[in-house]
N, C-alpha and C positions, 0 to 999 in steps of 0.2 A: 505494499499499500502506500508507504514513504518512498519509495522508488519511482514511483508512478507520479506521485506529486512534484518530487524532485523534476521528472522528464517535463512534467506541463509547465512547470516555471521556467525551464529552461526553454522548450518550445516558445513560450509566449515572450521573454524577452527576446528570443532572436528573431521572432517576426516583428517585434515591435520596434527593433533597431535597424529592420529592414534586410535581416540576412537570410539567404535559402540556406541548406541543410548543406548544399555543396560547398556554399563560400564559407560557413561557418566551420565544418569539419578542415575546409584545405588551409585556415589561420591555425585550427589547431593541431593539423598535421595527424588526424587520425580519419579513418574510414567514415565515407557516410554511411555506411551499415551500423558502426559502432555509435555513431552520434545519432539514429534511429531508433537503437536499442535505448540508449539512456534517456531518450525521449518519451518512448514506450512505457518505459519502468521497468524492463526486462534487465538491466544491467545497472549497478550501484557505480555513480561516477566518483571515481578516486577524489582526492581533497587536491590533490594537484592539478588534475582536468577541470575539477570546478573554479580554481584560483584562475586557469587559464581561460575558460569561459567567462568570468565574471571582467578580467582586464581587458577581453578584445569586445565585449559587449558595452564595455564604459560603465560597469555599474558595481555596486559594493558586493562585496561576497555573502554578505547577510542578508541580503535581497533575495538570494536563489536558496534562502534555508526554509524549509516545509515550517509553516505556522507563523513566520516571523512576520507579522504583518505591522505597517506604521499605526501603532497604538495609540497615537495623539490625535488621529483622525477620527477614532472612536467615542472620542470622549464627549 
């Protein structure tokens, strides 16, 4: 379940930043199939991969963490 959440968040940010799977996979130096597995939640991303994804997408690492929402906006 948690891997699916990681994957959905990665996919959402990738699309928001205008990357195709191929473009992001190329930037990461991984295959499209590996990125697809991560986005579908069938492969758990390593912390190194998560760090690279965050850097390339120009977001903070904690934005990719499941359950980590901007709590200030909830009040």
